C-alpha positions in Angstrom: 3.0 -4.0 6.8 6.2 -3.8 4.7 7.4 -1.6 1.9 9.3 -2.8 -1.1 12.5 -2.8 0.9 11.1 -4.8 3.7 11.0 -1.9 6.2 8.1 -0.6 8.2 6.2 2.3 6.6 5.7 5.7 8.2 3.4 5.1 11.2 3.5 7.6 14.1 6.7 9.1 12.7 7.8 12.7 13.4 6.5 15.5 11.2 9.7 15.6 9.2 9.5 11.9 8.4 9.7 11.0 4.7 6.5 11.4 2.7 4.7 8.1 2.1 3.4 6.8 -1.2 1.0 3.8 -1.4 1.6 1.9 -4.6 -1.6 0.1 -5.4 -0.3 -2.5 -7.9 0.2 -6.3 -8.0 3.1 -5.9 -10.5 6.4 -6.2 -8.6 8.3 -4.4 -11.4 5.9 -1.4 -11.3 6.2 -1.3 -7.5 9.9 -1.4 -7.6 10.1 1.5 -10.2 7.8 3.6 -8.0 9.8 2.7 -4.9 13.1 3.7 -6.6 11.6 7.0 -7.8 10.2 7.7 -4.3 13.6 7.1 -2.7 15.2 9.6 -5.2 12.7 12.2 -4.0 13.4 11.4 -0.3 10.0 9.7 0.0 9.0 6.1 0.8 6.7 3.7 -1.0 4.8 0.8 0.3 3.0 -1.9 -1.7 -0.8 -2.3 -1.5 -1.4 -5.5 -3.5 -5.2 -5.3 -3.9 -8.2 -3.1 -3.5 -9.3 -5.3 -0.6 -6.0 -4.5 1.3 -6.5 -0.7 1.0 -8.8 -0.1 3.9 -6.5 -2.0 6.3 -3.4 -0.1 5.1 -5.3 3.3 5.4 -6.1 2.3 9.0 -2.4 1.9 9.9 -0.7 4.7 7.9 -1.7 7.9 6.2 -0.1 8.2 2.7 0.8 11.5 1.2 0.1 10.1 -2.3 -1.6 7.1 -3.7 -0.5 5.6 -7.1 -3.0 3.2 -8.8 -2.3 0.7 -11.5 -5.5 0.5 -13.4 -4.7 -3.1 -14.5 -5.2 -4.3 -11.0 -7.9 -7.1 -10.8 -11.3 -5.9 -9.8 -10.2 -2.3 -9.5 -12.8 0.4 -9.3 -11.1 3.8 -9.4 -14.2 5.5 -7.7 -13.8 3.1 -4.7 -10.1 3.9 -4.4 -10.7 7.7 -4.5 -13.6 7.4 -2.0 -11.5 5.3 0.4 -8.5 7.5 0.2 -10.4 10.8 0.5 -12.2 9.4 3.5 -9.3 7.9 5.3 -6.1 9.5 4.1 -6.7 13.2 4.7 -7.3 13.9 1.1 -4.1 12.5 -0.4 -4.0 12.8 -4.2 -4.6 9.7 -6.2 -2.8 9.3 -9.5 -3.6 6.5 -11.9 -1.9 4.9 -14.8 -3.0 2.3 -17.4 -2.7 1.0 -20.9 -3.3 3.3 -23.8 -5.1 0.4 -25.6 -7.7 0.3 -22.8 -9.3 3.7 -22.6 -12.2 2.6 -20.4 -10.2 2.4 -17.1 -8.5 5.7 -17.9 -11.8 7.4 -18.5 -13.2 5.8 -15.3 -10.2 7.1 -13.3 -10.7 10.6 -14.6 -14.4 10.5 -13.8 -13.7 9.2 -10.3 -11.7 12.3 -9.5 -8.1 11.1 -9.7 -5.7 14.1 -9.5 -3.8 12.8 -12.6 -4.4 9.9 -15.1 -1.6 8.8 -17.4 -1.0 6.1 -19.9 1.9 3.9 -18.8 4.1 5.0 -21.7 3.9 8.6 -20.3 3.8 7.7 -16.6 7.1 5.7 -16.2 9.4 7.9 -18.2 8.2 10.9 -16.2 7.8 9.0 -12.9 10.0 11.2 -10.7 8.5 14.4 -12.1 4.9 13.2 -11.6 5.5 11.9 -8.0 7.4 15.1 -7.1 4.6 17.3 -8.4 2.0 15.5 -6.3 4.3 15.2 -3.2 5.1 18.9 -3.3 8.6 20.5 -3.0 11.1 18.5 -1.1 9.5 15.1 -1.5 
């Protein structure tokens, strides 16, 4: 499993290892922006390209935060939250989507995502949002 930089994610790392973010998106540009913001916070980001890949990733590494692109094909936010809460020690799930498609945003809120934002709010505030959910020190 590789992150956006082609390096192995946090697996069996010391307690002081960088915090790990799973970026559940098939959009390389979104993943790269999340990875860049994570690095600035002293964290790491790894790509999860589909909902089907999530259980395998959760079996290998425990993220500190999961970021979900609501435009991902066949995405059910409730399934994501359930899998993350069951296999990732309760890591917060934050979701972002298009303002022109309120249905997925509403579904993410109802599923229990810690925060749901439209893309136009999410990306300009990316470092702030990630930092808030990772806690002080990234």
